[in-house]
mmCIF file as gemmi writes it, N, C-alpha and C atoms, coordinates in Angstrom:
data_model
loop_
_atom_site.group_PDB
_atom_site.id
_atom_site.type_symbol
_atom_site.label_atom_id
_atom_site.label_alt_id
_atom_site.label_comp_id
_atom_site.label_asym_id
_atom_site.label_entity_id
_atom_site.label_seq_id
_atom_site.pdbx_PDB_ins_code
_atom_site.Cartn_x
_atom_site.Cartn_y
_atom_site.Cartn_z
_atom_site.occupancy
_atom_site.B_iso_or_equiv
_atom_site.pdbx_formal_charge
_atom_site.auth_seq_id
_atom_site.auth_asym_id
_atom_site.pdbx_PDB_model_num
ATOM 1 N N . MET Axp A 1 ? -92.389 18.909 40.849 1 0 ? 1 A 1
ATOM 2 C CA . MET Axp A 1 ? -92.734 17.758 40.057 1 0 ? 1 A 1
ATOM 3 C C . MET Axp A 1 ? -91.651 17.536 38.997 1 0 ? 1 A 1
ATOM 4 N N . SER Axp A 2 ? -91.39 16.293 38.671 1 0 ? 2 A 1
ATOM 5 C CA . SER Axp A 2 ? -90.364 15.943 37.69 1 0 ? 2 A 1
ATOM 6 C C . SER Axp A 2 ? -91.003 15.318 36.459 1 0 ? 2 A 1
ATOM 7 N N . TYR Axp A 3 ? -90.417 15.62 35.31 1 0 ? 3 A 1
ATOM 8 C CA . TYR Axp A 3 ? -90.917 15.111 34.042 1 0 ? 3 A 1
ATOM 9 C C . TYR Axp A 3 ? -89.786 14.391 33.314 1 0 ? 3 A 1
ATOM 10 N N . GLU Axp A 4 ? -90.056 13.166 32.883 1 0 ? 4 A 1
ATOM 11 C CA . GLU Axp A 4 ? -89.039 12.382 32.189 1 0 ? 4 A 1
ATOM 12 C C . GLU Axp A 4 ? -89.187 12.534 30.682 1 0 ? 4 A 1
ATOM 13 N N . ILE Axp A 5 ? -88.12 12.951 30.02 1 0 ? 5 A 1
ATOM 14 C CA . ILE Axp A 5 ? -88.081 13.049 28.563 1 0 ? 5 A 1
ATOM 15 C C . ILE Axp A 5 ? -87.637 11.692 28.022 1 0 ? 5 A 1
ATOM 16 N N . VAL Axp A 6 ? -88.413 11.145 27.061 1 0 ? 6 A 1
ATOM 17 C CA . VAL Axp A 6 ? -88.093 9.819 26.531 1 0 ? 6 A 1
ATOM 18 C C . VAL Axp A 6 ? -87.705 9.841 25.05 1 0 ? 6 A 1
ATOM 19 N N . ALA Axp A 7 ? -87.964 10.963 24.357 1 0 ? 7 A 1
ATOM 20 C CA . ALA Axp A 7 ? -87.609 11.078 22.933 1 0 ? 7 A 1
ATOM 21 C C . ALA Axp A 7 ? -87.542 12.551 22.566 1 0 ? 7 A 1
ATOM 22 N N . VAL Axp A 8 ? -86.842 12.844 21.473 1 0 ? 8 A 1
ATOM 23 C CA . VAL Axp A 8 ? -86.715 14.227 21 1 0 ? 8 A 1
ATOM 24 C C . VAL Axp A 8 ? -87.006 14.314 19.503 1 0 ? 8 A 1
ATOM 25 N N . ARG Axp A 9 ? -87.426 15.491 19.077 1 0 ? 9 A 1
ATOM 26 C CA . ARG Axp A 9 ? -87.573 15.794 17.644 1 0 ? 9 A 1
ATOM 27 C C . ARG Axp A 9 ? -86.656 16.973 17.36 1 0 ? 9 A 1
ATOM 28 N N . THR Axp A 10 ? -85.835 16.827 16.327 1 0 ? 10 A 1
ATOM 29 C CA . THR Axp A 10 ? -84.876 17.875 15.98 1 0 ? 10 A 1
ATOM 30 C C . THR Axp A 10 ? -85.204 18.487 14.626 1 0 ? 10 A 1
ATOM 31 N N . SER Axp A 11 ? -84.643 19.658 14.386 1 0 ? 11 A 1
ATOM 32 C CA . SER Axp A 11 ? -84.857 20.342 13.105 1 0 ? 11 A 1
ATOM 33 C C . SER Axp A 11 ? -84.012 19.733 11.996 1 0 ? 11 A 1
ATOM 34 N N . ASN Axp A 12 ? -82.985 18.984 12.365 1 0 ? 12 A 1
ATOM 35 C CA . ASN Axp A 12 ? -82.076 18.376 11.407 1 0 ? 12 A 1
ATOM 36 C C . ASN Axp A 12 ? -81.848 16.925 11.83 1 0 ? 12 A 1
ATOM 37 N N . THR Axp A 13 ? -82.094 15.989 10.953 1 0 ? 13 A 1
ATOM 38 C CA . THR Axp A 13 ? -81.992 14.566 11.273 1 0 ? 13 A 1
ATOM 39 C C . THR Axp A 13 ? -80.617 14.177 11.802 1 0 ? 13 A 1
ATOM 40 N N . PHE Axp A 14 ? -79.571 14.749 11.264 1 0 ? 14 A 1
ATOM 41 C CA . PHE Axp A 14 ? -78.209 14.356 11.63 1 0 ? 14 A 1
ATOM 42 C C . PHE Axp A 14 ? -77.527 15.382 12.529 1 0 ? 14 A 1
ATOM 43 N N . THR Axp A 15 ? -78.295 16.069 13.333 1 0 ? 15 A 1
ATOM 44 C CA . THR Axp A 15 ? -77.759 17.135 14.171 1 0 ? 15 A 1
ATOM 45 C C . THR Axp A 15 ? -76.773 16.623 15.214 1 0 ? 15 A 1
ATOM 46 N N . GLN Axp A 16 ? -75.84 17.458 15.56 1 0 ? 16 A 1
ATOM 47 C CA . GLN Axp A 16 ? -74.886 17.188 16.63 1 0 ? 16 A 1
ATOM 48 C C . GLN Axp A 16 ? -75.047 18.205 17.764 1 0 ? 16 A 1
ATOM 49 N N . SER Axp A 17 ? -76.09 19.033 17.681 1 0 ? 17 A 1
ATOM 50 C CA . SER Axp A 17 ? -76.257 20.114 18.638 1 0 ? 17 A 1
ATOM 51 C C . SER Axp A 17 ? -77.61 20.04 19.339 1 0 ? 17 A 1
ATOM 52 N N . GLU Axp A 18 ? -77.573 20.071 20.664 1 0 ? 18 A 1
ATOM 53 C CA . GLU Axp A 18 ? -78.825 20.057 21.419 1 0 ? 18 A 1
ATOM 54 C C . GLU Axp A 18 ? -79.665 21.3 21.145 1 0 ? 18 A 1
ATOM 55 N N . SER Axp A 19 ? -79.082 22.351 20.63 1 0 ? 19 A 1
ATOM 56 C CA . SER Axp A 19 ? -79.86 23.551 20.302 1 0 ? 19 A 1
ATOM 57 C C . SER Axp A 19 ? -80.826 23.301 19.147 1 0 ? 19 A 1
ATOM 58 N N . ASP Axp A 20 ? -80.651 22.202 18.401 1 0 ? 20 A 1
ATOM 59 C CA . ASP Axp A 20 ? -81.561 21.865 17.296 1 0 ? 20 A 1
ATOM 60 C C . ASP Axp A 20 ? -82.793 21.08 17.744 1 0 ? 20 A 1
ATOM 61 N N . ILE Axp A 21 ? -82.904 20.78 19.022 1 0 ? 21 A 1
ATOM 62 C CA . ILE Axp A 21 ? -84.088 20.086 19.524 1 0 ? 21 A 1
ATOM 63 C C . ILE Axp A 21 ? -85.278 21.036 19.449 1 0 ? 21 A 1
ATOM 64 N N . GLU Axp A 22 ? -86.374 20.575 18.83 1 0 ? 22 A 1
ATOM 65 C CA . GLU Axp A 22 ? -87.578 21.394 18.69 1 0 ? 22 A 1
ATOM 66 C C . GLU Axp A 22 ? -88.711 20.959 19.611 1 0 ? 22 A 1
ATOM 67 N N . GLN Axp A 23 ? -88.8 19.651 19.878 1 0 ? 23 A 1
ATOM 68 C CA . GLN Axp A 23 ? -89.854 19.125 20.737 1 0 ? 23 A 1
ATOM 69 C C . GLN Axp A 23 ? -89.307 17.953 21.536 1 0 ? 23 A 1
ATOM 70 N N . VAL Axp A 24 ? -89.978 17.668 22.645 1 0 ? 24 A 1
ATOM 71 C CA . VAL Axp A 24 ? -89.647 16.497 23.447 1 0 ? 24 A 1
ATOM 72 C C . VAL Axp A 24 ? -90.914 15.701 23.707 1 0 ? 24 A 1
ATOM 73 N N . LYS Axp A 25 ? -90.756 14.39 23.83 1 0 ? 25 A 1
ATOM 74 C CA . LYS Axp A 25 ? -91.868 13.533 24.222 1 0 ? 25 A 1
ATOM 75 C C . LYS Axp A 25 ? -91.603 13.093 25.652 1 0 ? 25 A 1
ATOM 76 N N . LEU Axp A 26 ? -92.638 13.209 26.493 1 0 ? 26 A 1
ATOM 77 C CA . LEU Axp A 26 ? -92.521 12.836 27.892 1 0 ? 26 A 1
ATOM 78 C C . LEU Axp A 26 ? -92.989 11.398 28.106 1 0 ? 26 A 1
ATOM 79 N N . SER Axp A 27 ? -92.672 10.852 29.258 1 0 ? 27 A 1
ATOM 80 C CA . SER Axp A 27 ? -92.994 9.451 29.548 1 0 ? 27 A 1
ATOM 81 C C . SER Axp A 27 ? -94.495 9.175 29.536 1 0 ? 27 A 1
ATOM 82 N N . ASP Axp A 28 ? -95.321 10.196 29.733 1 0 ? 28 A 1
ATOM 83 C CA . ASP Axp A 28 ? -96.774 9.985 29.683 1 0 ? 28 A 1
ATOM 84 C C . ASP Axp A 28 ? -97.328 10.081 28.262 1 0 ? 28 A 1
ATOM 85 N N . GLY Axp A 29 ? -96.436 10.273 27.269 1 0 ? 29 A 1
ATOM 86 C CA . GLY Axp A 29 ? -96.837 10.348 25.871 1 0 ? 29 A 1
ATOM 87 C C . GLY Axp A 29 ? -97.115 11.754 25.368 1 0 ? 29 A 1
ATOM 88 N N . SER Axp A 30 ? -97.157 12.73 26.259 1 0 ? 30 A 1
ATOM 89 C CA . SER Axp A 30 ? -97.405 14.108 25.816 1 0 ? 30 A 1
ATOM 90 C C . SER Axp A 30 ? -96.157 14.682 25.139 1 0 ? 30 A 1
ATOM 91 N N . VAL Axp A 31 ? -96.388 15.672 24.288 1 0 ? 31 A 1
ATOM 92 C CA . VAL Axp A 31 ? -95.315 16.321 23.543 1 0 ? 31 A 1
ATOM 93 C C . VAL Axp A 31 ? -95.288 17.794 23.929 1 0 ? 31 A 1
ATOM 94 N N . GLU Axp A 32 ? -94.109 18.316 24.191 1 0 ? 32 A 1
ATOM 95 C CA . GLU Axp A 32 ? -93.929 19.729 24.521 1 0 ? 32 A 1
ATOM 96 C C . GLU Axp A 32 ? -92.886 20.338 23.598 1 0 ? 32 A 1
ATOM 97 N N . THR Axp A 33 ? -93.069 21.606 23.287 1 0 ? 33 A 1
ATOM 98 C CA . THR Axp A 33 ? -92.102 22.321 22.463 1 0 ? 33 A 1
ATOM 99 C C . THR Axp A 33 ? -90.893 22.709 23.31 1 0 ? 33 A 1
ATOM 100 N N . LYS Axp A 34 ? -89.816 23.015 22.625 1 0 ? 34 A 1
ATOM 101 C CA . LYS Axp A 34 ? -88.613 23.496 23.31 1 0 ? 34 A 1
ATOM 102 C C . LYS Axp A 34 ? -88.936 24.735 24.135 1 0 ? 34 A 1
ATOM 103 N N . ALA Axp A 35 ? -89.734 25.651 23.575 1 0 ? 35 A 1
ATOM 104 C CA . ALA Axp A 35 ? -90.079 26.887 24.282 1 0 ? 35 A 1
ATOM 105 C C . ALA Axp A 35 ? -90.845 26.59 25.573 1 0 ? 35 A 1
ATOM 106 N N . GLN Axp A 36 ? -91.748 25.615 25.53 1 0 ? 36 A 1
ATOM 107 C CA . GLN Axp A 36 ? -92.49 25.253 26.739 1 0 ? 36 A 1
ATOM 108 C C . GLN Axp A 36 ? -91.553 24.688 27.802 1 0 ? 36 A 1
ATOM 109 N N . VAL Axp A 37 ? -90.666 23.8 27.403 1 0 ? 37 A 1
ATOM 110 C CA . VAL Axp A 37 ? -89.745 23.183 28.357 1 0 ? 37 A 1
ATOM 111 C C . VAL Axp A 37 ? -88.83 24.241 28.965 1 0 ? 37 A 1
ATOM 112 N N . VAL Axp A 38 ? -88.326 25.148 28.149 1 0 ? 38 A 1
ATOM 113 C CA . VAL Axp A 38 ? -87.482 26.237 28.663 1 0 ? 38 A 1
ATOM 114 C C . VAL Axp A 38 ? -88.259 27.033 29.706 1 0 ? 38 A 1
ATOM 115 N N . LYS Axp A 39 ? -89.469 27.398 29.38 1 0 ? 39 A 1
ATOM 116 C CA . LYS Axp A 39 ? -90.307 28.185 30.303 1 0 ? 39 A 1
ATOM 117 C C . LYS Axp A 39 ? -90.52 27.442 31.618 1 0 ? 39 A 1
ATOM 118 N N . TYR Axp A 40 ? -90.869 26.155 31.544 1 0 ? 40 A 1
ATOM 119 C CA . TYR Axp A 40 ? -91.157 25.387 32.748 1 0 ? 40 A 1
ATOM 120 C C . TYR Axp A 40 ? -89.911 25.164 33.599 1 0 ? 40 A 1
ATOM 121 N N . ILE Axp A 41 ? -88.781 24.876 32.971 1 0 ? 41 A 1
ATOM 122 C CA . ILE Axp A 41 ? -87.541 24.712 33.741 1 0 ? 41 A 1
ATOM 123 C C . ILE Axp A 41 ? -87.171 26.027 34.419 1 0 ? 41 A 1
ATOM 124 N N . ASP Axp A 42 ? -87.33 27.136 33.705 1 0 ? 42 A 1
ATOM 125 C CA . ASP Axp A 42 ? -87.022 28.446 34.294 1 0 ? 42 A 1
ATOM 126 C C . ASP Axp A 42 ? -87.977 28.8 35.437 1 0 ? 42 A 1
ATOM 127 N N . GLN Axp A 43 ? -89.116 28.11 35.505 1 0 ? 43 A 1
ATOM 128 C CA . GLN Axp A 43 ? -90.063 28.286 36.613 1 0 ? 43 A 1
ATOM 129 C C . GLN Axp A 43 ? -89.856 27.209 37.69 1 0 ? 43 A 1
ATOM 130 N N . ASP Axp A 44 ? -88.686 26.573 37.664 1 0 ? 44 A 1
ATOM 131 C CA . ASP Axp A 44 ? -88.258 25.595 38.668 1 0 ? 44 A 1
ATOM 132 C C . ASP Axp A 44 ? -88.907 24.222 38.554 1 0 ? 44 A 1
ATOM 133 N N . MET Axp A 45 ? -89.459 23.878 37.403 1 0 ? 45 A 1
ATOM 134 C CA . MET Axp A 45 ? -89.894 22.498 37.191 1 0 ? 45 A 1
ATOM 135 C C . MET Axp A 45 ? -88.662 21.702 36.785 1 0 ? 45 A 1
ATOM 136 N N . GLU Axp A 46 ? -88.666 20.412 37.059 1 0 ? 46 A 1
ATOM 137 C CA . GLU Axp A 46 ? -87.503 19.58 36.759 1 0 ? 46 A 1
ATOM 138 C C . GLU Axp A 46 ? -87.806 18.625 35.602 1 0 ? 46 A 1
ATOM 139 N N . TYR Axp A 47 ? -86.887 18.583 34.662 1 0 ? 47 A 1
ATOM 140 C CA . TYR Axp A 47 ? -86.944 17.642 33.55 1 0 ? 47 A 1
ATOM 141 C C . TYR Axp A 47 ? -85.666 16.816 33.593 1 0 ? 47 A 1
ATOM 142 N N . TYR Axp A 48 ? -85.786 15.562 33.221 1 0 ? 48 A 1
ATOM 143 C CA . TYR Axp A 48 ? -84.632 14.662 33.216 1 0 ? 48 A 1
ATOM 144 C C . TYR Axp A 48 ? -84.88 13.568 32.19 1 0 ? 48 A 1
ATOM 145 N N . PHE Axp A 49 ? -83.88 12.777 31.934 1 0 ? 49 A 1
ATOM 146 C CA . PHE Axp A 49 ? -84.092 11.536 31.213 1 0 ? 49 A 1
ATOM 147 C C . PHE Axp A 49 ? -83.212 10.476 31.839 1 0 ? 49 A 1
ATOM 148 N N . THR Axp A 50 ? -83.581 9.238 31.608 1 0 ? 50 A 1
ATOM 149 C CA . THR Axp A 50 ? -82.842 8.126 32.176 1 0 ? 50 A 1
ATOM 150 C C . THR Axp A 50 ? -81.804 7.663 31.169 1 0 ? 50 A 1
ATOM 151 N N . ALA Axp A 51 ? -80.548 7.759 31.562 1 0 ? 51 A 1
ATOM 152 C CA . ALA Axp A 51 ? -79.437 7.376 30.69 1 0 ? 51 A 1
ATOM 153 C C . ALA Axp A 51 ? -79.355 5.856 30.593 1 0 ? 51 A 1
ATOM 154 N N . SER Axp A 52 ? -78.572 5.375 29.649 1 0 ? 52 A 1
ATOM 155 C CA . SER Axp A 52 ? -78.451 3.934 29.409 1 0 ? 52 A 1
ATOM 156 C C . SER Axp A 52 ? -77.946 3.169 30.627 1 0 ? 52 A 1
ATOM 157 N N . ASN Axp A 53 ? -77.222 3.814 31.506 1 0 ? 53 A 1
ATOM 158 C CA . ASN Axp A 53 ? -76.719 3.142 32.712 1 0 ? 53 A 1
ATOM 159 C C . ASN Axp A 53 ? -77.708 3.218 33.876 1 0 ? 53 A 1
ATOM 160 N N . GLY Axp A 54 ? -78.905 3.791 33.624 1 0 ? 54 A 1
ATOM 161 C CA . GLY Axp A 54 ? -79.938 3.875 34.653 1 0 ? 54 A 1
ATOM 162 C C . GLY Axp A 54 ? -79.915 5.141 35.479 1 0 ? 54 A 1
ATOM 163 N N . SER Axp A 55 ? -78.91 5.978 35.304 1 0 ? 55 A 1
ATOM 164 C CA . SER Axp A 55 ? -78.844 7.223 36.072 1 0 ? 55 A 1
ATOM 165 C C . SER Axp A 55 ? -79.729 8.286 35.432 1 0 ? 55 A 1
ATOM 166 N N . HIS Axp A 56 ? -80.115 9.26 36.245 1 0 ? 56 A 1
ATOM 167 C CA . HIS Axp A 56 ? -80.908 10.366 35.736 1 0 ? 56 A 1
ATOM 168 C C . HIS Axp A 56 ? -79.985 11.496 35.299 1 0 ? 56 A 1
ATOM 169 N N . ALA Axp A 57 ? -80.221 12.007 34.1 1 0 ? 57 A 1
ATOM 170 C CA . ALA Axp A 57 ? -79.481 13.159 33.59 1 0 ? 57 A 1
ATOM 171 C C . ALA Axp A 57 ? -80.428 14.357 33.647 1 0 ? 57 A 1
ATOM 172 N N . VAL Axp A 58 ? -80.069 15.356 34.406 1 0 ? 58 A 1
ATOM 173 C CA . VAL Axp A 58 ? -80.903 16.543 34.59 1 0 ? 58 A 1
ATOM 174 C C . VAL Axp A 58 ? -80.793 17.456 33.378 1 0 ? 58 A 1
ATOM 175 N N . VAL Axp A 59 ? -81.914 18.042 32.992 1 0 ? 59 A 1
ATOM 176 C CA . VAL Axp A 59 ? -81.965 18.95 31.846 1 0 ? 59 A 1
ATOM 177 C C . VAL Axp A 59 ? -81.978 20.389 32.371 1 0 ? 59 A 1
ATOM 178 N N . GLU Axp A 60 ? -81.216 21.252 31.707 1 0 ? 60 A 1
ATOM 179 C CA . GLU Axp A 60 ? -81.149 22.666 32.075 1 0 ? 60 A 1
ATOM 180 C C . GLU Axp A 60 ? -81.41 23.521 30.851 1 0 ? 60 A 1
ATOM 181 N N . THR Axp A 61 ? -81.639 24.807 31.083 1 0 ? 61 A 1
ATOM 182 C CA . THR Axp A 61 ? -81.83 25.741 29.969 1 0 ? 61 A 1
ATOM 183 C C . THR Axp A 61 ? -80.547 26.522 29.717 1 0 ? 61 A 1
ATOM 184 N N . VAL Axp A 62 ? -80.397 26.954 28.478 1 0 ? 62 A 1
ATOM 185 C CA . VAL Axp A 62 ? -79.276 27.792 28.069 1 0 ? 62 A 1
ATOM 186 C C . VAL Axp A 62 ? -79.885 29.002 27.371 1 0 ? 62 A 1
ATOM 187 N N . HIS Axp A 63 ? -79.42 30.184 27.738 1 0 ? 63 A 1
ATOM 188 C CA . HIS Axp A 63 ? -79.933 31.429 27.165 1 0 ? 63 A 1
ATOM 189 C C . HIS Axp A 63 ? -78.8 32.205 26.491 1 0 ? 63 A 1
ATOM 190 N N . PRO Axp A 64 ? -78.465 31.847 25.227 1 0 ? 64 A 1
ATOM 191 C CA . PRO Axp A 64 ? -77.404 32.563 24.518 1 0 ? 64 A 1
ATOM 192 C C . PRO Axp A 64 ? -77.798 34.023 24.271 1 0 ? 64 A 1
ATOM 193 N N . ALA Axp A 65 ? -76.814 34.869 24.174 1 0 ? 65 A 1
ATOM 194 C CA . ALA Axp A 65 ? -77.079 36.301 23.978 1 0 ? 65 A 1
ATOM 195 C C . ALA Axp A 65 ? -77.75 36.608 22.642 1 0 ? 65 A 1
ATOM 196 N N . TYR Axp A 66 ? -77.387 35.862 21.59 1 0 ? 66 A 1
ATOM 197 C CA . TYR Axp A 66 ? -77.864 36.245 20.256 1 0 ? 66 A 1
ATOM 198 C C . TYR Axp A 66 ? -78.658 35.165 19.546 1 0 ? 66 A 1
ATOM 199 N N . SER Axp A 67 ? -79.27 34.249 20.3 1 0 ? 67 A 1
ATOM 200 C CA . SER Axp A 67 ? -80.146 33.253 19.685 1 0 ? 67 A 1
ATOM 201 C C . SER Axp A 67 ? -81.176 32.789 20.714 1 0 ? 67 A 1
ATOM 202 N N . ASP Axp A 68 ? -82.104 31.963 20.263 1 0 ? 68 A 1
ATOM 203 C CA . ASP Axp A 68 ? -83.176 31.492 21.128 1 0 ? 68 A 1
ATOM 204 C C . ASP Axp A 68 ? -82.644 30.563 22.216 1 0 ? 68 A 1
ATOM 205 N N . PRO Axp A 69 ? -83.313 30.564 23.366 1 0 ? 69 A 1
ATOM 206 C CA . PRO Axp A 69 ? -82.918 29.634 24.419 1 0 ? 69 A 1
ATOM 207 C C . PRO Axp A 69 ? -83.135 28.187 23.978 1 0 ? 69 A 1
ATOM 208 N N . TYR Axp A 70 ? -82.394 27.274 24.589 1 0 ? 70 A 1
ATOM 209 C CA . TYR Axp A 70 ? -82.557 25.862 24.281 1 0 ? 70 A 1
ATOM 210 C C . TYR Axp A 70 ? -82.305 25.041 25.535 1 0 ? 70 A 1
ATOM 211 N N . ILE Axp A 71 ? -82.476 23.724 25.41 1 0 ? 71 A 1
ATOM 212 C CA . ILE Axp A 71 ? -82.284 22.827 26.543 1 0 ? 71 A 1
ATOM 213 C C . ILE Axp A 71 ? -81.112 21.892 26.279 1 0 ? 71 A 1
ATOM 214 N N . ARG Axp A 72 ? -80.491 21.449 27.367 1 0 ? 72 A 1
ATOM 215 C CA . ARG Axp A 72 ? -79.396 20.487 27.274 1 0 ? 72 A 1
ATOM 216 C C . ARG Axp A 72 ? -79.281 19.798 28.626 1 0 ? 72 A 1
ATOM 217 N N . THR Axp A 73 ? -78.492 18.751 28.669 1 0 ? 73 A 1
ATOM 218 C CA . THR Axp A 73 ? -78.239 18.098 29.95 1 0 ? 73 A 1
ATOM 219 C C . THR Axp A 73 ? -77.15 18.863 30.691 1 0 ? 73 A 1
ATOM 220 N N . VAL Axp A 74 ? -77.208 18.751 31.994 1 0 ? 74 A 1
ATOM 221 C CA . VAL Axp A 74 ? -76.172 19.371 32.821 1 0 ? 74 A 1
ATOM 222 C C . VAL Axp A 74 ? -74.842 18.7 32.474 1 0 ? 74 A 1
ATOM 223 N N . ALA Axp A 75 ? -73.824 19.496 32.268 1 0 ? 75 A 1
ATOM 224 C CA . ALA Axp A 75 ? -72.518 18.993 31.833 1 0 ? 75 A 1
ATOM 225 C C . ALA Axp A 75 ? -71.911 18.033 32.848 1 0 ? 75 A 1
ATOM 226 N N . ASN Axp A 76 ? -71.329 16.965 32.296 1 0 ? 76 A 1
ATOM 227 C CA . ASN Axp A 76 ? -70.543 16.033 33.105 1 0 ? 76 A 1
ATOM 228 C C . ASN Axp A 76 ? -69.43 15.473 32.228 1 0 ? 76 A 1
ATOM 229 N N . ARG Axp A 77 ? -68.861 14.358 32.608 1 0 ? 77 A 1
ATOM 230 C CA . ARG Axp A 77 ? -67.687 13.859 31.889 1 0 ? 77 A 1
ATOM 231 C C . ARG Axp A 77 ? -67.995 12.942 30.71 1 0 ? 77 A 1
ATOM 232 N N . THR Axp A 78 ? -69.253 12.774 30.344 1 0 ? 78 A 1
ATOM 233 C CA . THR Axp A 78 ? -69.577 11.862 29.255 1 0 ? 78 A 1
ATOM 234 C C . THR Axp A 78 ? -70.631 12.45 28.331 1 0 ? 78 A 1
ATOM 235 N N . THR Axp A 79 ? -70.602 12.05 27.079 1 0 ? 79 A 1
ATOM 236 C CA . THR Axp A 79 ? -71.634 12.485 26.133 1 0 ? 79 A 1
ATOM 237 C C . THR Axp A 79 ? -72.702 11.419 25.959 1 0 ? 79 A 1
ATOM 238 N N . ARG Axp A 80 ? -72.55 10.261 26.632 1 0 ? 80 A 1
ATOM 239 C CA . ARG Axp A 80 ? -73.528 9.183 26.491 1 0 ? 80 A 1
ATOM 240 C C . ARG Axp A 80 ? -74.88 9.552 27.072 1 0 ? 80 A 1
ATOM 241 N N . ASP Axp A 81 ? -74.925 10.532 27.944 1 0 ? 81 A 1
ATOM 242 C CA . ASP Axp A 81 ? -76.194 10.888 28.563 1 0 ? 81 A 1
ATOM 243 C C . ASP Axp A 81 ? -76.674 12.275 28.132 1 0 ? 81 A 1
ATOM 244 N N . ASN Axp A 82 ? -76.451 12.611 26.867 1 0 ? 82 A 1
ATOM 245 C CA . ASN Axp A 82 ? -77.019 13.869 26.408 1 0 ? 82 A 1
ATOM 246 C C . ASN Axp A 82 ? -78.348 13.604 25.701 1 0 ? 82 A 1
ATOM 247 N N . LEU Axp A 83 ? -79.136 14.638 25.531 1 0 ? 83 A 1
ATOM 248 C CA . LEU Axp A 83 ? -80.473 14.498 24.969 1 0 ? 83 A 1
ATOM 249 C C . LEU Axp A 83 ? -80.466 13.88 23.567 1 0 ? 83 A 1
ATOM 250 N N . LEU Axp A 84 ? -79.407 14.087 22.824 1 0 ? 84 A 1
ATOM 251 C CA . LEU Axp A 84 ? -79.361 13.554 21.458 1 0 ? 84 A 1
ATOM 252 C C . LEU Axp A 84 ? -79.148 12.034 21.431 1 0 ? 84 A 1
ATOM 253 N N . SER Axp A 85 ? -78.895 11.43 22.578 1 0 ? 85 A 1
ATOM 254 C CA . SER Axp A 85 ? -78.792 9.972 22.624 1 0 ? 85 A 1
ATOM 255 C C . SER Axp A 85 ? -80.172 9.313 22.714 1 0 ? 85 A 1
ATOM 256 N N . LEU Axp A 86 ? -81.211 10.121 22.908 1 0 ? 86 A 1
ATOM 257 C CA . LEU Axp A 86 ? -82.568 9.587 23.001 1 0 ? 86 A 1
ATOM 258 C C . LEU Axp A 86 ? -83.13 9.267 21.615 1 0 ? 86 A 1
ATOM 259 N N . PRO Axp A 87 ? -84.146 8.383 21.57 1 0 ? 87 A 1
ATOM 260 C CA . PRO Axp A 87 ? -84.793 8.093 20.271 1 0 ? 87 A 1
ATOM 261 C C . PRO Axp A 87 ? -85.444 9.346 19.694 1 0 ? 87 A 1
ATOM 262 N N . ARG Axp A 88 ? -85.601 9.355 18.376 1 0 ? 88 A 1
ATOM 263 C CA . ARG Axp A 88 ? -86.306 10.447 17.696 1 0 ? 88 A 1
ATOM 264 C C . ARG Axp A 88 ? -87.761 10.038 17.483 1 0 ? 88 A 1
ATOM 265 N N . PHE Axp A 89 ? -88.633 11.019 17.398 1 0 ? 89 A 1
ATOM 266 C CA . PHE Axp A 89 ? -90.033 10.745 17.085 1 0 ? 89 A 1
ATOM 267 C C . PHE Axp A 89 ? -90.529 11.698 16.027 1 0 ? 89 A 1
């Protein structure tokens, strides 16, 4: 099953880092924490968001050695389709 992320909540209003995302809002209006999304993606659930050009940007987890896991979009050649381009809630 796939879940579309439509907005994010960050710990810092002017953040430049996807690691500062604390919660996401899904297209059905539900809200999930970063920890929940990490857990579900690691269990093979798919999360994505629709970029401004209409393409789907897939979300992946990152597990740094010395900090908490976080979510980000799969790397490509543009920053226009990263999670921080989504509206805040």
